Every structure is written in C-alpha cells, then in structure tokens.
C-alpha positions as CSV (number, residue, x, y, z in Angstrom):
1,M,2.2,-91.7,-46.9
2,S,1.2,-88.0,-47.7
3,T,-2.5,-89.1,-46.8
4,D,-1.5,-90.6,-43.4
5,G,0.3,-87.3,-42.7
6,S,-2.7,-85.2,-43.6
7,N,-4.8,-87.3,-41.4
8,G,-2.5,-86.9,-38.7
9,N,-2.2,-83.2,-38.8
10,M,-6.0,-82.7,-39.0
11,S,-6.5,-84.8,-36.0
12,R,-3.9,-82.9,-34.1
13,S,-5.8,-79.5,-35.2
14,V,-9.2,-80.9,-34.2
15,V,-7.9,-81.8,-30.8
16,V,-6.3,-78.3,-30.2
17,F,-9.7,-76.7,-31.4
18,G,-11.4,-78.7,-29.0
19,A,-9.1,-77.8,-26.2
20,L,-9.5,-74.0,-27.0
21,V,-13.3,-74.3,-27.0
22,A,-12.9,-76.2,-23.7
23,I,-10.8,-73.3,-22.0
24,G,-13.2,-70.6,-23.5
25,L,-16.3,-72.3,-21.9
26,I,-14.4,-72.5,-18.6
27,V,-13.2,-68.9,-18.8
28,G,-16.8,-68.0,-19.8
29,A,-18.1,-69.5,-16.8
30,F,-15.8,-67.9,-14.6
31,V,-16.7,-64.3,-16.0
32,L,-20.6,-65.1,-15.7
33,G,-20.0,-66.3,-12.1
34,Y,-18.0,-63.2,-11.3
35,Q,-20.8,-60.9,-12.6
36,A,-23.3,-63.0,-10.7
37,R,-21.5,-62.5,-7.5
38,N,-21.2,-58.8,-8.3
39,I,-24.7,-58.5,-8.6
40,G,-25.3,-60.4,-5.5
41,S,-23.0,-58.5,-3.5
42,G,-24.8,-55.4,-4.3
43,R,-22.1,-53.9,-6.9
44,S,-24.6,-53.2,-9.5
45,S,-26.3,-49.8,-10.1
46,I,-29.1,-48.3,-11.7
47,V,-28.8,-44.9,-13.2
48,V,-32.2,-42.9,-13.9
49,K,-32.8,-39.1,-14.9
50,G,-34.7,-36.8,-12.4
51,L,-36.9,-33.9,-13.5
52,A,-38.0,-30.6,-11.6
53,E,-39.5,-27.5,-12.9
54,K,-41.3,-24.4,-11.4
55,P,-42.7,-21.1,-12.8
56,V,-40.8,-17.8,-12.7
57,R,-41.2,-14.5,-13.7
58,A,-38.8,-12.0,-15.1
59,D,-38.1,-9.0,-12.7
60,N,-35.6,-7.1,-15.2
61,A,-35.6,-5.9,-18.8
62,E,-33.1,-4.6,-21.4
63,W,-34.3,-2.8,-24.5
64,Q,-31.8,-1.8,-27.3
65,V,-32.9,1.3,-29.6
66,T,-30.4,2.9,-32.1
67,A,-30.9,6.4,-33.4
68,K,-30.0,6.7,-37.0
69,A,-29.4,9.4,-39.3
70,F,-28.1,10.2,-43.0
71,G,-26.1,13.1,-44.5
72,Q,-24.3,13.7,-47.7
73,T,-21.0,14.4,-46.0
74,F,-19.5,13.1,-42.6
75,P,-20.3,16.1,-40.6
76,E,-23.8,16.6,-41.9
77,A,-24.5,12.9,-41.0
78,L,-23.0,13.5,-37.5
79,E,-24.9,16.6,-36.9
80,N,-28.0,15.1,-37.8
81,L,-27.4,11.9,-35.6
82,R,-26.9,14.2,-32.7
83,R,-30.2,15.9,-33.5
84,E,-31.9,12.5,-33.8
85,K,-30.3,11.2,-30.8
86,A,-31.6,14.2,-28.5
87,A,-35.2,13.2,-30.1
88,L,-34.7,9.8,-29.0
89,D,-33.7,10.7,-25.5
90,G,-36.8,12.8,-25.1
91,F,-39.0,9.8,-26.3
92,I,-37.5,7.5,-23.9
93,G,-37.6,10.0,-20.9
94,K,-41.5,10.4,-21.5
95,Y,-41.9,7.0,-20.5
96,G,-40.0,7.7,-17.0
97,F,-36.6,6.5,-17.6
98,G,-33.8,8.6,-16.0
99,K,-30.0,8.7,-16.9
100,S,-29.3,5.9,-14.6
101,A,-31.3,3.4,-16.8
102,L,-29.6,4.4,-20.0
103,D,-26.3,3.2,-21.2
104,D,-25.2,5.3,-24.3
105,K,-23.0,3.4,-26.7
106,A,-20.2,5.4,-28.8
107,E,-21.2,7.4,-32.0
108,T,-20.5,5.6,-35.4
109,V,-20.5,7.6,-38.8
110,E,-20.0,5.2,-42.1
111,P,-20.0,5.4,-45.7
112,N,-23.5,4.5,-46.9
113,F,-23.8,1.8,-49.7
114,V,-26.8,1.2,-51.7
115,T,-27.3,-1.4,-54.4
116,R,-29.2,-0.3,-57.5
117,Q,-29.5,-1.4,-61.3
118,E,-27.4,0.1,-63.9
119,G,-28.7,-1.1,-67.3
120,D,-28.4,-5.1,-66.9
121,T,-26.0,-4.9,-64.0
122,M,-26.5,-4.4,-60.1
123,V,-24.1,-2.1,-58.8
124,T,-23.3,-1.2,-55.4
125,V,-22.4,2.5,-54.7
126,Q,-21.9,4.9,-51.9
127,E,-24.5,7.5,-51.3
128,G,-23.3,9.8,-48.4
129,F,-22.9,8.7,-44.7
130,V,-25.0,7.2,-42.2
131,G,-24.8,7.8,-38.4
132,R,-25.8,5.4,-35.5
133,Q,-25.7,5.8,-31.8
134,T,-27.5,3.0,-29.8
135,V,-29.0,3.4,-26.1
136,V,-29.6,0.4,-24.0
137,V,-32.4,0.7,-21.6
138,T,-32.1,-1.4,-18.3
139,T,-35.1,-1.4,-15.7
140,G,-36.9,-3.5,-13.3
141,S,-40.1,-1.7,-14.4
142,L,-41.5,-4.0,-16.9
143,D,-44.8,-1.9,-17.5
144,K,-42.5,1.0,-18.7
145,I,-40.5,-1.1,-21.0
146,I,-43.6,-2.5,-22.5
147,A,-45.3,0.7,-22.8
148,A,-42.0,2.4,-24.6
149,S,-41.4,-0.6,-27.0
150,T,-45.2,-0.3,-28.0
151,G,-44.9,3.2,-28.4
152,V,-41.7,3.2,-30.7
153,M,-43.7,2.4,-34.3
154,D,-45.7,5.8,-33.8
155,Y,-42.4,7.5,-33.0
156,K,-40.7,6.1,-36.0
157,A,-43.9,6.8,-38.0
158,S,-43.6,10.4,-37.1
159,G,-40.5,10.8,-39.1
160,H,-37.7,9.5,-37.1
161,E,-35.0,7.2,-38.2
162,L,-34.1,4.4,-35.6
163,E,-33.7,0.7,-35.5
164,Y,-34.7,-1.3,-32.4
165,Q,-34.9,-4.9,-31.1
166,E,-37.8,-6.4,-28.9
167,P,-37.2,-6.1,-25.0
168,R,-35.3,-9.1,-23.3
169,Y,-37.1,-10.2,-20.3
170,L,-34.4,-11.5,-17.7
171,V,-34.6,-13.4,-14.3
172,S,-31.9,-12.0,-11.8
173,N,-32.0,-15.0,-9.3
174,L,-31.0,-17.7,-11.6
175,E,-28.6,-19.3,-9.3
176,D,-31.2,-19.6,-6.5
177,V,-33.9,-21.1,-9.0
178,K,-31.2,-23.6,-10.0
179,M,-30.3,-24.8,-6.8
180,S,-33.7,-25.3,-5.5
181,L,-34.8,-27.4,-8.8
182,I,-31.6,-29.6,-8.2
183,S,-32.6,-30.7,-5.1
184,A,-36.3,-31.4,-6.2
185,A,-34.7,-33.1,-9.3
186,T,-32.5,-35.6,-7.4
187,E,-35.5,-36.4,-5.3
188,N,-37.5,-37.0,-8.4
189,A,-34.7,-39.4,-9.6
190,K,-34.9,-41.4,-6.6
191,K,-38.8,-41.6,-6.7
192,R,-38.2,-43.1,-10.3
193,A,-35.7,-45.5,-9.3
194,E,-37.8,-46.7,-6.5
195,E,-40.8,-47.3,-9.0
196,F,-38.2,-49.5,-11.1
197,M,-37.3,-51.6,-8.0
198,K,-40.9,-52.5,-7.5
199,H,-40.5,-54.9,-10.6
200,S,-37.0,-56.2,-9.3
201,D,-35.9,-58.5,-6.3
202,A,-33.1,-56.0,-5.6
203,R,-33.3,-53.0,-3.2
204,L,-32.5,-49.3,-3.8
205,G,-29.3,-48.5,-2.0
206,A,-27.1,-45.3,-1.6
207,M,-26.6,-42.7,-4.2
208,R,-23.3,-43.3,-6.2
209,S,-23.0,-40.3,-8.3
210,A,-25.0,-37.4,-9.5
211,S,-24.7,-34.9,-12.3
212,Q,-26.6,-31.9,-13.4
213,G,-27.9,-32.0,-17.1
214,A,-29.3,-29.1,-19.0
215,F,-30.9,-26.0,-17.4
216,Y,-33.7,-24.4,-18.9
217,I,-35.7,-21.3,-18.8
218,L,-38.6,-21.7,-21.2
219,P,-41.6,-19.7,-22.2
220,N,-44.5,-20.6,-20.1
221,T,-46.7,-22.1,-23.1
222,A,-47.8,-25.6,-24.0
223,D,-45.4,-26.1,-26.9
224,A,-42.1,-25.4,-25.1
225,R,-39.4,-27.9,-26.1
226,T,-36.1,-29.1,-24.8
227,D,-33.3,-31.6,-25.6
228,D,-30.6,-33.1,-23.5
229,Y,-27.9,-31.5,-25.3
230,G,-27.8,-27.9,-23.9
231,G,-29.8,-25.3,-22.0
232,V,-32.2,-22.6,-23.2
233,Y,-32.8,-19.3,-22.0
234,D,-36.0,-17.6,-23.3
235,K,-35.8,-13.8,-23.0
236,S,-38.8,-13.1,-25.2
237,T,-41.6,-13.4,-22.5
238,I,-42.2,-12.5,-18.8
239,D,-43.8,-15.5,-17.5
240,K,-41.6,-18.7,-17.8
241,I,-40.7,-21.9,-16.8
242,A,-37.5,-23.3,-15.1
243,R,-36.5,-26.6,-15.7
244,V,-33.6,-28.8,-14.4
245,V,-32.6,-32.4,-15.3
246,V,-30.2,-34.2,-13.4
247,T,-28.6,-37.9,-13.9
248,V,-28.3,-40.1,-10.5
249,E,-26.6,-43.5,-10.1
250,F,-27.8,-45.6,-7.0
251,R,-26.4,-48.6,-5.9
252,L,-28.6,-52.0,-5.8
253,E,-28.3,-54.0,-2.8
C-alpha cells in the first residue's frame, strides 16, 4: 500500500512539474514576442559616446611668492619679515608688475621648530620665530610672469629668504570653449551611431537623451591621458588641449 501511495504522489508531482514548465515556456514566448514587437516598432535605441577637442591657449597667469624671515624674538622676526617683503616688492616691480597686479596676504609670525639629534634621540625644539607673507601676482602678461619666475632663483641666491610655486596658467573663457565642444561632440556621436547602423537592418532615429561627461583641459603633449570619471584642468602649461566627452542615446527605427 505504501509503495502505491508513493508512486501516486510521484506521478502527481511529475504532472505539476510538467504544467509549470509549460506555463514557463508560454510566458517566455510571450516576453520574447513582446520584445521583438518593441524592436520592430522602433522602441529600441543605441547609446554612443561623442568626442571633440581643440587647442586652447592660456591668457592669464597666477604666481604665488612668499617672503620669509627669522628672528630670535617675535618682534625681531616681524621686523626682518617686513624688510624682506619690501625687497620682494622691489624684485616683482622690476618685471613691470604694479600694485593692481598684486594681492598681499596677511603677515604671520610663528614659533620656529627644528628637529635635531641629542645623543641617540631625535628631539624637536623651538629656535626663535619665523615670519611669512605671501604675494599672489595675477596678470594677463604671460611673458612677464615667465621672466619673473625664471629670475627668482637668482634673487634667492643673492641671500633673500622666500618660498615660491610654479606659475599657474589659466584659460579665462572656459565656458565658451565648453559650449562649442559640446556641439561638436554631439555631432561626433551621431556620426559614430550612423557608422554602427551601416551594419544593421535598423535606421537611426531621433536623439532620445544626451549628457555631458568629463571636461578636460590637458597639456598639449602626446602623452596626455584622461579617464571617464572626472575632469582634468592642467594649469602648468600655456598651450593646452580642451576635450569634451558626451553620451547620446538615439532611437532606432
């Protein structure tokens, strides 16, 4: 009796399983048919990236220079700093920069710490004070900024304490550059999509959506590299390459 019952249960399970498989096949056929109708009715699409680039040239520059002085006391460090700042102003003025091109930051005087070895131990101790004052030079005269940044080494070698950075070369009309490249990159995306369609039975339809990707300002060198995850703004060179990437979705017909 128990064997017959088990066989009956097994038979019913097989029947139920077979029914479920049949239903699954019917549903699958319906879904595939629905997708095929969507493609046939022009509801599918293609997504492509478009690229555009052009050379740009910096028309502005910033240069940061910091006068620096030491003293055994706070007042002595401040006095020496003001003397060094006057000398720095003279050096900068020699290259034709007036007051309107200079942005003087606040004076600072802080304890000066040095690390030295005492026996087998390295210790940090205070040795007087150090004063600093930064000047930011902003100009559209790139030749002047190049000359000043080149001559600063000789100025430092003559006995003046200072810290400085390399000039930053900037493009002032970035928004205009970006807008012109977006238009060109969108056209490039359309051409790429049309090239894909040469090997398809579908035809390229209207644009469904578009989004701007990264915007790059790159050095004008052969090894300039980019990625799709963020923009780059090179400020170390005068001659640059502006590049825009866009993503465009086109309807297929």
